[in-house]
C-alpha positions as CSV (number, residue, x, y, z in Angstrom):
1,M,-32.3,0.2,15.4
2,L,-35.9,-2.0,16.7
3,E,-37.5,-1.7,20.1
4,K,-36.5,-3.8,22.3
5,E,-39.2,-4.9,24.1
6,K,-41.1,-5.5,20.1
7,L,-38.2,-8.2,19.7
8,L,-38.2,-11.5,19.1
9,H,-35.4,-13.3,21.5
10,K,-33.1,-15.3,19.0
11,D,-33.8,-18.3,21.2
12,Q,-37.3,-18.6,20.2
13,I,-36.2,-18.4,16.7
14,P,-35.5,-21.4,14.7
15,Q,-32.6,-20.8,12.4
16,M,-32.8,-21.9,8.5
17,N,-29.6,-20.7,7.1
18,V,-25.9,-22.4,7.3
19,F,-22.8,-20.6,7.3
20,T,-21.3,-19.3,4.2
21,E,-18.5,-17.4,3.2
22,D,-20.0,-16.1,-0.1
23,R,-21.3,-13.1,1.8
24,V,-23.7,-11.0,-0.5
25,E,-26.2,-11.6,2.3
26,N,-24.6,-9.5,4.9
27,V,-23.6,-6.5,2.4
28,Y,-27.1,-4.9,2.4
29,A,-28.5,-6.1,5.5
30,Y,-31.9,-4.1,5.8
31,A,-31.4,-2.1,9.1
32,M,-34.3,-2.4,11.2
33,H,-33.4,1.1,12.4
34,Q,-35.4,5.1,12.2
35,Q,-35.0,6.3,8.9
36,S,-32.6,9.3,9.1
37,I,-33.3,12.4,7.7
38,E,-31.6,13.2,4.5
39,N,-28.5,15.4,5.0
40,K,-29.0,17.7,2.0
41,T,-25.9,19.6,2.4
42,L,-24.0,16.9,2.1
43,Q,-25.5,15.3,-0.8
44,E,-24.6,18.5,-2.9
45,S,-21.3,18.6,-1.3
46,K,-18.2,18.1,-3.7
47,F,-17.6,14.7,-2.1
48,H,-20.4,12.8,-3.3
49,S,-21.9,13.5,-6.9
50,K,-26.0,13.9,-7.3
51,D,-27.3,10.6,-8.0
52,S,-29.3,9.8,-11.4
53,A,-33.2,9.1,-11.5
54,Q,-32.2,5.6,-11.5
55,M,-30.1,5.4,-9.0
56,Q,-33.0,7.1,-6.7
57,D,-35.6,4.8,-7.8
58,V,-33.0,2.7,-5.9
59,K,-32.8,4.3,-3.0
60,A,-36.3,4.8,-2.8
61,A,-37.2,1.4,-2.8
62,M,-34.7,0.7,-0.1
63,R,-36.2,3.4,2.2
64,T,-39.8,1.2,2.0
65,I,-38.1,-1.8,2.5
66,T,-36.6,-0.4,5.7
67,E,-39.4,1.8,6.5
68,L,-41.8,-1.5,6.6
69,M,-39.2,-3.8,8.8
70,Q,-39.8,-1.5,11.2
71,S,-43.8,-2.0,10.9
72,T,-45.7,-4.7,13.1
73,I,-46.8,-7.6,12.0
74,P,-50.8,-7.8,11.9
75,Q,-52.5,-11.0,13.3
76,E,-56.1,-10.3,11.7
77,K,-56.1,-12.0,8.7
78,E,-57.3,-9.4,6.1
79,D,-54.4,-7.0,8.0
80,F,-51.4,-9.6,8.1
81,A,-52.5,-9.8,3.9
82,A,-52.5,-6.4,3.3
83,S,-49.1,-5.6,4.9
84,Y,-47.5,-8.6,3.4
85,K,-48.5,-7.5,0.2
86,L,-46.6,-4.1,0.8
87,L,-43.7,-5.8,1.7
88,T,-43.6,-8.0,-1.4
89,E,-44.5,-5.3,-3.7
90,G,-41.7,-3.1,-2.0
91,Y,-38.9,-6.1,-3.1
92,A,-40.0,-6.3,-6.4
93,K,-40.3,-2.4,-6.7
94,L,-36.4,-2.9,-5.3
95,I,-35.7,-5.7,-8.1
96,T,-37.2,-3.8,-10.6
97,A,-35.6,-0.1,-9.9
98,C,-31.9,-2.5,-9.4
99,Q,-32.7,-4.1,-12.7
100,T,-33.0,-0.7,-14.7
101,Y,-29.9,0.9,-13.2
102,L,-27.7,-2.3,-14.4
103,E,-29.3,-2.1,-17.8
104,G,-28.9,1.4,-18.6
105,H,-25.5,1.1,-17.0
106,P,-23.8,-1.9,-19.3
107,H,-20.3,-0.9,-19.2
108,P,-19.3,2.0,-17.1
109,I,-15.6,3.0,-17.5
110,T,-14.6,5.5,-14.3
111,T,-14.1,4.0,-11.1
112,A,-16.5,5.5,-9.5
113,G,-19.4,4.1,-12.2
114,K,-17.6,0.9,-11.3
115,T,-18.5,1.2,-7.7
116,R,-21.9,2.0,-8.1
117,K,-22.7,-1.0,-10.2
118,R,-20.9,-3.4,-7.9
119,L,-23.1,-1.9,-4.8
120,V,-25.9,-1.8,-6.6
121,H,-25.7,-5.5,-7.7
122,G,-25.3,-6.4,-4.0
123,T,-28.5,-4.7,-3.5
124,L,-30.1,-6.7,-6.5
125,A,-28.7,-10.3,-5.0
126,M,-29.3,-9.4,-1.6
127,A,-33.1,-8.0,-2.0
128,Q,-33.9,-11.4,-4.5
129,K,-32.5,-13.8,-1.9
130,E,-35.4,-11.9,0.6
131,S,-37.6,-11.9,-1.2
132,A,-37.5,-15.4,-2.3
133,Q,-37.1,-17.0,1.4
134,L,-39.6,-14.3,2.8
135,Q,-43.0,-16.4,2.3
136,N,-41.0,-19.3,4.7
137,A,-39.9,-17.2,6.9
138,T,-42.8,-15.8,7.9
139,L,-44.3,-19.0,8.3
140,Q,-41.7,-20.2,10.6
141,L,-43.2,-17.1,12.8
142,K,-46.3,-17.9,13.1
143,P,-46.6,-20.0,16.1
144,H,-45.3,-17.3,17.7
145,F,-47.9,-15.2,17.5
146,Q,-50.0,-16.9,20.2
147,S,-47.8,-15.7,22.5
148,G,-49.5,-12.5,21.7
149,E,-45.7,-10.9,21.6
150,P,-45.9,-8.0,19.2
151,L,-43.6,-8.3,16.3
152,L,-41.7,-6.8,13.6
153,W,-41.0,-7.5,9.9
154,G,-37.9,-6.9,10.7
155,N,-38.1,-10.4,12.8
156,V,-38.2,-11.7,9.3
157,L,-35.5,-10.9,8.1
158,G,-33.6,-12.3,11.5
159,I,-34.4,-15.7,10.0
160,I,-33.6,-15.3,6.6
161,R,-30.1,-13.9,7.4
162,G,-29.7,-16.1,10.9
163,V,-26.8,-18.5,10.2
164,S,-26.6,-21.4,12.5
165,F,-24.1,-24.8,13.6
166,D,-25.6,-27.8,15.1
167,L,-22.8,-29.8,17.0
168,K,-24.7,-32.7,15.8
169,D,-23.7,-31.8,12.2
170,H,-20.3,-30.5,13.6
171,I,-17.2,-31.3,15.2
172,E,-16.2,-29.5,18.1
173,L,-12.2,-29.7,17.8
174,D,-10.9,-27.4,20.7
175,R,-11.3,-23.9,22.2
176,E,-8.6,-21.7,21.2
177,G,-7.7,-17.9,22.0
178,A,-7.1,-15.9,25.4
179,A,-9.7,-15.9,28.6
180,I,-11.4,-12.3,26.9
181,S,-12.2,-14.1,23.5
182,E,-12.1,-18.3,23.9
183,L,-13.5,-19.3,20.5
184,K,-15.1,-22.6,20.1
185,V,-13.3,-24.2,17.1
186,L,-15.6,-25.9,14.8
187,K,-15.5,-28.6,11.7
188,T,-17.4,-29.1,9.0
189,A,-17.9,-32.2,7.0
190,D,-16.0,-30.7,4.1
191,N,-12.9,-29.9,6.8
192,K,-13.5,-26.1,6.7
193,K,-12.9,-24.8,9.9
194,Y,-15.0,-22.5,11.7
195,F,-14.7,-20.4,14.7
196,Y,-17.6,-20.0,17.3
197,K,-17.8,-16.7,19.7
198,A,-20.7,-16.2,22.4
199,D,-22.0,-12.6,22.1
200,E,-19.8,-10.6,23.9
201,K,-20.4,-6.8,25.7
202,L,-17.8,-4.6,27.4
203,S,-17.7,-5.0,30.9
204,T,-15.2,-4.3,33.5
205,P,-13.0,-6.9,34.9
206,R,-14.5,-8.2,37.6
207,A,-17.5,-8.2,36.2
208,A,-16.6,-10.5,33.7
209,L,-14.6,-12.8,35.8
210,A,-17.3,-13.1,38.3
211,E,-19.9,-14.0,34.8
212,E,-17.2,-16.3,34.1
213,Y,-16.8,-18.2,37.2
214,K,-20.5,-18.3,38.2
215,D,-21.1,-21.9,37.8
216,L,-18.3,-22.7,40.7
217,K,-19.5,-26.0,42.1
218,T,-17.9,-26.0,45.9
219,E,-18.2,-23.4,48.4
220,K,-14.1,-23.6,48.9
221,E,-14.2,-22.3,44.9
222,K,-16.6,-19.7,45.4
223,H,-14.7,-18.4,48.6
224,I,-11.8,-17.9,47.2
225,L,-13.4,-15.8,43.6
226,E,-14.8,-14.0,46.2
227,N,-11.5,-13.0,47.7
228,L,-9.9,-13.0,44.4
229,L,-12.4,-10.6,43.1
230,L,-12.3,-8.2,46.2
231,L,-8.4,-8.2,45.8
232,M,-9.2,-6.8,42.1
233,N,-11.5,-4.5,43.1
234,Y,-10.6,-0.8,41.3
235,R,-13.2,1.7,39.5
236,V,-12.4,2.6,36.0
237,D,-12.4,6.4,35.0
238,R,-12.9,7.6,31.4
239,I,-10.6,10.3,30.3
240,K,-11.2,13.5,28.4
241,D,-7.6,13.6,26.3
242,R,-7.8,10.5,23.8
243,N,-4.8,11.0,22.1
244,S,-2.7,9.1,25.4
245,S,-1.4,5.7,23.8
246,Q,-1.1,4.6,27.8
247,I,-3.8,1.7,28.0
248,D,-2.6,2.6,31.9
249,F,-3.5,5.9,31.6
250,E,-7.4,5.1,31.6
251,F,-7.3,3.3,34.6
252,H,-7.1,4.3,38.6
253,H,-6.0,1.0,40.0
254,A,-6.1,-0.2,43.6
255,K,-4.5,-3.1,45.1
256,I,-3.4,-6.1,42.7
257,D,-2.7,-3.8,39.7
258,D,-0.2,-2.3,41.2
259,L,1.8,-5.7,41.0
260,L,1.1,-5.7,37.1
261,R,2.4,-1.9,36.4
262,L,3.8,-2.4,33.1
263,P,7.3,-1.3,32.4
264,E,7.4,1.3,29.7
265,G,8.4,-1.0,25.9
266,M,7.1,-4.1,27.7
267,Y,3.9,-6.4,26.3
268,K,3.3,-8.3,29.4
269,P,4.3,-7.7,32.8
270,P,6.8,-9.9,34.2
271,I,5.4,-11.3,36.9
272,L,3.1,-13.0,34.1
273,S,6.2,-13.9,32.1
274,E,7.5,-15.8,35.2
275,L,4.0,-17.6,36.3
276,Q,4.1,-19.4,32.9
277,E,7.6,-19.9,33.0
278,N,6.6,-21.9,36.5
279,N,8.9,-20.1,38.6
280,T,6.6,-20.7,41.4
281,D,8.1,-20.7,44.4
282,R,9.9,-17.2,44.1
283,V,6.8,-15.6,42.4
284,R,4.6,-16.6,45.3
285,G,6.6,-15.3,47.4
286,E,6.6,-12.2,46.0
287,I,2.8,-12.2,45.5
288,K,2.6,-12.8,49.0
289,Q,4.8,-10.0,50.1
290,F,3.2,-7.3,47.9
291,L,-0.3,-9.0,49.9
292,R,1.3,-8.0,53.1
293,K,1.4,-4.5,52.1
294,L,-2.1,-3.9,50.9
295,N,-3.0,-4.3,55.1
296,M,-6.6,-6.0,54.0
297,P,-7.6,-7.7,56.7
298,E,-10.7,-8.7,55.2
299,L,-8.7,-10.4,52.5
300,E,-8.6,-14.3,53.0
301,L,-6.0,-15.9,50.6
302,D,-4.0,-18.5,51.3
303,L,-1.4,-18.7,48.6
304,D,0.1,-22.3,50.1
305,D,-3.2,-23.5,49.0
306,K,-3.0,-25.5,46.4
307,K,-6.0,-24.8,45.2
308,T,-6.1,-20.8,46.0
309,W,-2.6,-20.7,44.0
310,E,-4.3,-22.3,41.4
311,M,-6.9,-20.3,40.9
312,F,-4.8,-16.9,41.7
313,K,-2.7,-18.1,38.5
314,E,-5.5,-19.1,36.4
315,V,-7.3,-15.6,37.5
316,L,-4.3,-13.3,37.3
317,P,-3.3,-13.7,33.3
318,K,-7.5,-12.7,32.8
319,Y,-7.8,-10.4,34.8
320,W,-4.5,-8.5,33.1
321,R,-5.5,-9.0,30.1
322,L,-9.5,-7.5,30.1
323,R,-8.1,-4.6,31.5
324,S,-6.1,-4.2,28.8
325,R,-8.8,-4.9,26.2
326,L,-11.1,-2.2,28.8
327,G,-8.4,0.4,28.6
328,V,-8.1,-0.2,24.6
329,S,-11.6,0.2,23.8
330,L,-13.0,3.0,26.0
331,S,-9.6,4.4,24.1
332,A,-11.8,4.0,21.3
333,G,-14.7,5.4,21.9
334,I,-16.2,2.5,23.1
335,P,-18.4,2.4,26.9
336,L,-19.1,0.2,29.0
337,N,-22.2,-2.6,28.1
338,Q,-21.5,-1.7,24.5
339,S,-21.8,-4.9,21.8
340,L,-18.5,-6.0,21.1
341,S,-19.7,-8.8,18.7
342,Q,-22.2,-6.4,16.5
343,R,-18.9,-4.3,16.1
344,N,-17.4,-7.3,14.5
345,V,-19.7,-8.1,11.9
346,A,-20.2,-4.1,11.5
347,T,-16.5,-5.0,10.2
348,S,-17.3,-7.7,8.6
349,R,-20.1,-6.8,6.5
350,M,-18.8,-3.1,5.8
351,A,-15.5,-4.8,3.9
352,A,-18.1,-6.2,1.7
353,V,-19.2,-3.1,0.9
354,F,-16.4,-1.9,-0.1
355,G,-15.8,-5.0,-2.2
356,M,-12.9,-6.3,-0.2
357,P,-14.8,-9.4,1.7
358,S,-11.8,-11.1,2.5
359,L,-10.2,-7.8,4.0
360,V,-10.9,-9.5,7.3
361,V,-12.4,-12.5,8.2
362,A,-15.9,-13.5,7.0
363,T,-18.3,-13.1,10.6
364,N,-21.5,-13.5,11.1
365,K,-24.2,-13.4,13.6
366,A,-24.8,-16.8,14.5
367,T,-26.8,-19.1,16.9
368,L,-25.3,-22.7,18.1
369,Y,-27.4,-25.6,18.9
370,E,-27.5,-29.0,19.8
371,N,-30.1,-31.6,18.6
372,G,-32.0,-28.5,17.6
373,T,-32.0,-27.1,20.7
374,Q,-29.7,-23.8,21.5
375,I,-26.9,-24.5,24.0
376,K,-25.4,-22.4,26.4
377,D,-24.5,-19.4,25.5
378,G,-25.3,-20.6,22.0
379,D,-25.8,-16.8,20.6
380,G,-23.1,-14.9,19.3
381,I,-20.4,-15.0,15.9
382,V,-19.2,-17.0,13.7
383,M,-16.3,-16.0,11.6
384,S,-14.3,-18.2,9.0
385,Q,-10.5,-19.3,9.6
386,A,-8.0,-16.4,9.1
387,K,-5.8,-17.2,5.7
388,G,-2.2,-16.9,7.2
389,V,-0.2,-16.7,10.2
390,P,0.0,-13.4,12.8
391,Y,2.4,-11.0,10.9
392,Y,4.7,-10.9,14.1
393,D,5.4,-14.1,13.4
394,V,6.4,-13.6,9.7
395,W,8.5,-10.5,11.6
396,L,10.2,-13.1,13.7
397,L,11.1,-15.9,10.7
398,A,12.4,-13.0,8.8
399,N,15.2,-12.2,12.0
400,R,13.2,-9.0,12.4
401,K,14.6,-7.2,9.5
402,R,12.5,-5.7,7.2
403,E,14.9,-6.3,3.8
404,N,13.8,-9.5,4.5
405,I,10.3,-8.8,3.6
406,I,8.5,-8.7,0.2
407,Y,5.2,-7.5,-0.6
408,T,3.7,-8.2,-3.9
409,P,1.5,-6.0,-5.5
410,E,-1.9,-7.5,-4.2
411,A,-0.5,-7.9,-0.7
412,M,0.6,-3.5,-0.7
413,Q,-2.8,-2.7,-2.0
414,Q,-4.4,-5.1,1.0
415,L,-1.7,-3.3,3.3
416,S,-3.1,-0.1,2.2
417,C,-6.7,-0.6,2.0
418,L,-6.7,-2.3,5.7
419,Q,-4.6,0.6,7.2
420,L,-7.3,2.9,5.7
421,F,-10.4,0.7,6.3
422,D,-9.1,0.8,10.1
423,T,-9.2,4.6,9.9
424,L,-13.0,4.9,8.5
425,C,-13.9,1.9,11.3
426,G,-12.2,3.0,14.5
427,Q,-10.4,0.3,15.0
428,C,-8.0,0.5,17.8
429,D,-6.5,-2.7,18.2
430,R,-4.7,-3.3,14.9
431,H,-1.7,-4.3,16.7
432,W,0.9,-7.3,14.7
433,A,-0.6,-9.9,16.3
434,N,-4.1,-9.0,14.4
435,F,-3.6,-9.0,11.4
436,Y,-2.6,-12.1,9.3
437,A,0.0,-12.5,6.3
438,D,-0.6,-14.9,3.7
439,Y,3.5,-15.9,2.8
440,K,6.0,-18.4,0.8
441,E,9.7,-18.2,1.7
442,E,12.2,-18.0,-1.7
443,N,15.8,-17.8,-0.9
444,G,15.9,-16.2,2.6
445,K,13.0,-13.9,1.8
446,Y,9.7,-14.3,3.0
447,I,7.1,-13.0,0.2
448,I,4.1,-11.5,1.6
449,T,0.9,-12.3,-0.4
450,G,-2.1,-11.7,1.5
451,I,-3.3,-9.6,4.4
452,Q,-6.2,-10.6,6.3
453,G,-7.8,-8.4,9.6
454,I,-8.8,-10.3,12.7
455,D,-10.2,-9.8,16.0
456,N,-12.7,-6.9,14.6
457,D,-14.2,-6.1,18.8
458,L,-12.7,-3.0,19.1
459,S,-14.2,-0.6,16.5
460,F,-16.9,1.2,15.5
461,G,-16.7,4.1,18.7
462,D,-17.7,7.2,19.0
463,L,-14.3,8.8,18.1
464,Q,-14.4,12.1,15.7
465,Y,-11.6,12.4,13.3
466,K,-10.0,15.3,15.3
467,H,-9.4,12.0,17.7
468,I,-7.4,10.2,15.1
469,A,-6.0,12.6,12.8
470,S,-2.2,13.8,13.6
471,T,-2.5,11.3,17.3
472,V,-1.6,8.1,17.5
473,N,-4.7,6.2,19.5
474,M,-3.5,3.3,20.6
475,H,-2.3,0.7,18.1
476,L,-4.5,3.5,14.9
477,P,-1.5,5.1,13.6
478,A,-2.0,8.8,12.5
479,F,-3.8,9.6,9.2
480,E,-2.1,13.1,8.7
481,D,1.2,14.4,8.9
482,D,3.1,16.9,10.5
483,D,1.6,19.4,7.5
484,G,-1.4,18.4,7.6
485,N,-1.2,15.9,4.8
486,C,-2.2,12.2,4.5
487,S,0.4,9.5,5.9
488,M,-0.3,7.5,3.8
489,T,1.5,7.5,0.0
490,F,-0.7,5.3,-1.7
491,L,-4.2,4.9,-1.5
492,D,-6.3,2.2,-3.6
493,K,-8.7,4.3,-6.0
494,N,-11.5,1.8,-5.9
495,M,-11.6,2.1,-2.2
496,V,-11.8,5.8,-2.0
497,E,-14.0,6.0,-4.9
498,T,-16.5,3.8,-2.7
499,M,-16.3,6.0,0.4
500,R,-17.2,9.0,-2.3
501,T,-20.2,7.3,-3.5
502,L,-21.4,6.0,0.3
503,R,-23.9,8.5,1.7
504,K,-25.0,8.9,5.6
505,E,-28.2,7.0,4.8
506,D,-26.4,4.1,3.0
507,L,-24.2,3.8,6.3
508,D,-27.5,3.8,8.5
509,Y,-28.8,1.4,6.0
510,Y,-26.1,-1.4,6.2
511,L,-25.2,-0.7,10.1
512,G,-28.0,0.3,11.5
513,D,-29.2,-3.3,12.9
514,L,-26.0,-3.4,14.6
515,L,-24.6,0.1,16.1
516,E,-27.0,3.0,18.1
517,P,-26.8,6.0,15.3
518,E,-24.1,7.9,17.1
519,Y,-21.5,5.3,16.3
520,I,-22.7,5.6,12.7
521,S,-22.4,9.4,12.5
522,A,-19.1,9.3,14.0
523,M,-17.9,7.0,11.2
524,W,-19.6,9.4,8.6
525,D,-17.7,12.3,10.3
526,R,-14.8,10.5,10.1
527,M,-15.2,9.4,6.1
528,E,-15.9,13.1,5.2
529,R,-12.5,14.5,6.7
530,I,-10.9,11.2,5.6
531,L,-11.9,12.5,1.7
532,W,-11.1,16.2,2.5
533,T,-7.8,15.3,3.8
534,I,-6.9,12.4,0.7
535,D,-8.2,15.1,-2.2
536,I,-5.9,18.0,-0.4
537,S,-3.2,15.5,-0.2
538,V,-3.8,14.2,-3.7
539,R,-3.9,17.9,-5.1
540,K,-0.5,18.3,-3.7
541,K,0.6,15.0,-4.8
542,S,2.0,14.1,-1.8
543,S,-0.3,10.9,-2.2
544,L,-1.3,8.5,-5.4
545,L,-4.5,7.4,-5.9
546,L,-3.7,3.8,-7.9
547,E,-5.8,2.0,-9.8
548,K,-5.8,-2.1,-9.7
549,E,-3.1,-2.9,-12.3
550,Q,-1.0,0.5,-10.6
551,W,0.1,-1.4,-7.6
552,K,1.7,-3.8,-10.1
553,D,4.1,-0.5,-11.1
554,D,8.2,-0.7,-10.1
555,I,8.0,2.6,-8.9
556,V,5.3,1.7,-6.2
557,K,6.8,-1.3,-5.4
558,S,10.1,0.0,-5.2
559,K,8.7,3.1,-2.9
560,F,6.1,1.3,-0.8
561,V,8.3,0.3,2.0
562,Q,9.8,3.5,2.0
563,L,7.2,5.6,2.4
564,H,4.6,3.3,3.7
565,K,3.3,5.3,7.2
566,G,2.0,2.6,9.2
567,Y,1.1,-0.9,9.3
568,F,4.9,-1.8,9.5
């Protein structure tokens, strides 16, 4: 990744692009990181065929661009011209290499050949876009040279790839989502809806709440919050055994958390449900009794005071959601202070790399402006609107009966791909409200026509394959059955072949501007071992690799629901 002290802050960089769901620019973002050392052993492993001379030229040109993007932009006129020339020549070589490869492979027959061609097509489109916008983006940086702050060529890509919304051009409709994932809803002139979320790093609930309420205006409100945070004081320990699927096992709690113990099988503590149902008097009595038992003379909370009670009711659900998310994050191998927003973008980018950009909602880094001035918390991400409704809603409509839900071949393929994709990305929060189903109703049956994942923040931790292979880690289904075979019977051949085509240097290249090396290495470990397990299962015929047309096979349609383990 770029050295932080050399980065130009985003609030200093004017944004020039608007958000688009045509995300070729998201697929091949040239990573601003140190060049990874080529792993020759894995390059020659049975999982990865050797590159042709033409493909080697493409990758050599990619590495040249990556290295140049890490270099400082010279401020002397002659040095600047020489450096800029190297960069433009690098792009020219990359474009030529891609075109030569595509001309030499006009009609690939195998799935692997088609996969490689698709990846090169994406690289070419990205290189052409960046080359065309390079000069204009460089000119936008010239005023910042006067500060003497060293800039990298990678800052130019920050302008080219950056997307922006100006509230004067968009209507802010509302805010949606829970306290920990509140979204600003935007509507464009053509009536498309987008969701903006400020940049977010993983923190403790206490720290997150202190930040959220830092702008309280009255001394009384500040005093109430101080006591609420005192009540919520606890410590968090990482556990060594990540096989536990119990969030509570992640924590050693004190004080208020005793009030929120989750009975087995319940999604939400009863105290929160009753608060939402406005059973105020009885619940307030129980909480007051609980506070007396704590024996905390330093705690000054008068729940008979209207303002105190209002803040307590508002903060308590937020605390519960925050600590639940923290438990999932730690279980997924994401430590405190890691960016969750970057992981959302990384998931969207990898879905595009796999040729399935709609498998998860389109997400990109974004900056929010108002009349040309960046607003507070205006550095974050923007997401497109998911298609359909939460899968859980369809389950309720179907009267909780599996036989009332039917899947089209496209939906079966997407559901299988989403589960495999989430295993690869280490996504540990794919519950039934975190993937959407597009559906239609016919004769009392609910026909699911498409699947799309949302809320992809809790992915790309440092989980190794062994942590997800045979045990359930949060909402991520086990990838192996009791016999060590892949637990998925039907797999998409194109997705598996894309995994087989990718190399470690590719993952560094695609994700190096978003994730630290250890998280990319963990993904590489998962991918290698996933392929190993799939190959064993295919040889045993316990798993089948299906071409696109094969998902329409009657046998697949009849056995998919019966045999598919995981996202049901």
